N, C-alpha and C positions, 0 to 999 in steps of 0.2 A: 571443873566444868562451870562453876558458877560464873567465871569470867566469860566463858563462851555464851552462857545463857544471858548474861548482862549485855554482851555485845549484840546478841540476837534481838534482845528487847530494845536496845538502843537503835539498832538498824531498823527494826519494825516500826519503832516510834518515828524515826527519821523518814521512813518511807510513807508512813501514815501522815506525818506532818507535811511532807512534800505533796502528797495527794490532796490534802486539805488546801494547801497553798495553791496547787494547780487548779483545784476545783473553784477556789475564789477567783483566780485569774480568768477562768473560763466564764464564770458568772459575770464578772466585770466586763469582759470582752463582749459577752452576749448583750449586756445592758447598753454598752456603747454602740453596738451594731443596731440594736432596736432604736436607739435615739437617733442615729444617723439615718435609719430608714424612715422614721417619722419626719425628720427634717426634709429628706428627699421628697417624701409624699407631699409635704406642705408646699415645697417649692414647685413641684409639678402642678399642684392645684392652682397656685398663683399664676403660673405660666399659662395654664389652660384658660383661666378667667381672663387674663390679659389678651389672649388670642381671641376669645369670644368678643370682648369689648372692641378689639381692633376690627374684627369682621363686621360687627354691627355698625361701627363708624364708617367703614368703607361702603357698606350697603346704603347707609344714609346719604353719603356723598354721591354715590351712583344715582340714587333716586333724585337727589336735588339737581344733579346735572341733567337727568332726563327731563325733569320739570322745566328747567331753564331752556333746554333745546325745544321743548314743545311750545313754550311761550314765544320764542323767536321765530318759529316756523310759521309762514303765512298760510292761511287757509284758502288755498287756490280754488277749491271746488265751490265754496260759498261765494267767493268773489265773482266767479264766472256765472253762477246762478243769479246773483244780483244784477250783473251787467246784462244778462239776457232778458231778465224780467223788466229792467229799465228800458231796453230796446223795444220790447213789446208795448210799453206804455206810450211811447212816442218820443220824438226828439224835443229837447228843450224843456222837458218836464221837471220842475223842482217843487219843493214844498210851497214856495211862494207863488209860483206861476201856474201850477197845475200841469196836467198832462198835455195841454195844448200849447204851452209855451207863452211867449209874449207876442201880442199882435203888433206888427210893424207900423200900422196906422196910428197906434197910440204913441209911438215914438216921435211922430212928426209934430213939430211945434209951429206949424203954419208957414214955414220958410222952405225953400228948395234945397238948401245946403244941409250937409250932415250935422253941422254944428247949430243949426236952427237960425242962422243969420241971413 
């Protein structure tokens, strides 16, 4: 029986050894999985930050385009208001001549022709 006991002890030791080996493999696999998960999380965070930057850039571009289009667009209401107020002031009114315009008698140079000759 001592051979049987020795075989049982060897078998038990082998099973225990394989359990320890299996336990080590499981721990190693768990560490690898944790490392892979951390790497995946890091990559996901980088992608999220890149997406945020891209969205901010697109928002800035859109705002710039809106500003450009506002600059190019004519202000029709103020132009009409200026024209109507100028019409009320009288014809021929400029900053140099005033609202009454230029007197045609002042343009005569003493001759009957338009060129003063």
